[in-house]
N, C-alpha and C positions, 0 to 999 in steps of 0.2 A: 547519448545518456551522460549523466555526470560521472566523471570519471577519477577526482580525486578523493582521498581519504580523510574522514573526519576527525581533525585535530584539535578542535578550538570550541569555545563557548560561543562565539560568532558564527560558526559553522551550524551548529546545534540551533542557533535562533534562526538560520536559513531554512532549516527543516521544518520549524514552526511556519515561517512565512510561506513555504510550500504546501503544507498541510492546509492554513487557514486560505489560499488561493484554490486548492483542489475542492475544499467544500463550497465554496462560492461559484464553481462551475455549474451545477446543477441543483436546484432544490429537494431532489431525490437522494443525493448523497448524504449518508446518515454517519460515517465516520472515515476520516482519513488521518492516516499515521505512519509513523516511520519505526520501523522492526528492525533491531539489530541482529547478529548472526547468531545471537544466543536467544532469540525469542523475546527479547525485551523492547517495550515501547519506550523510544527514547524521545517524540515529539508528537505532537498533534494529537487527535483523540477525538470523541463523540460532537458531532455538532450541536450547539447550544439550542435547548428546546426540545432535542429527541429522546424518546425512551429508548433505552438500550433493550435487545431483544435477550441478551446472555448477561450473565453475572460477571462482575471483576474476576472472580476467579476462573470461569469459563472462557474469559477474555486471555488470561494469561497462558492457559493450555492451547489455546486457538493459535495463538503468537508463537509457542515454542513449536508447534506442527507446522506453521508457514515457513520458519526458519528452516526446518528439516527437509520441508519438500522443496525449497528452494535450493538447498545443497545438493539434494539428490538430481534434481534438474540439471544441474552443473554437468554430472555425469555424461550427458549425451550432448555437450556442447560441441566438441570436435565432429561429431558425425553429421548433427541438425543444425548447428549454428546457436548462436545466443538467442536466450529467451528474452523476448520483448515484454511480454506480460502473460499472465495466467489468470484463467477465470473461473468460478466456480457458480453456477446457475442453480440456486435453490428455491423452494417454494416461496420463504419470506423474504429472501434477500439474495442480491447479486454480491460476491466477493471478488475482488480484483486486486493482483500483487504484480507490482511492477520493480524489477531490480534497479537499484540507482547506483550508490556509491558501494564499491567492493562487494560485499555481503548483506548490506542494507538492503530492505526492502520497503517500498511505499504500498502500503495497503489501504484499499478504498472499499468501502462496504455502503451499498445503497438499495434501494427498494427494488422489488423485483421486476418494476413496470418501466424501469428506466430505459430510454434509449441507449443502450450500451454499446453500440457500435459506434455512433457519436461521440459518447463519453470516454471512450477509449482514446479515440484521435485526439481529444482535447486535452487528456491527461499526458497522453506520450509528447504532445507539443509542449505542455507545461514543464516536463522533466528533461528536454531536451535543449532549453533555451540556454 
């Protein structure tokens, strides 16, 4: 996992680079972004040419919920170990979250028919380089 705290514009640029690389891993990826501990999108976004399934306001609520869930999962780190990723399989999409730096989260949204087992491996390899 990435282990240092984001403190500069260059590091935010690295997040954009990470998100763009993730979006290129599979044509069925719709979105890749980094969310901070307050649920704010700090880098990345929707893949070009893809129509969002939700509004910008709904995205904001979704990101805040994601940040809260990530904080809550940390409560069990001592007993169960660190979270490598979490996934939600829905009818219209798959949502995956990956803890990266401190409380920042890589959030990936893909079509429901993506081969998520392979995709998770590729994403984990991308964020641990």
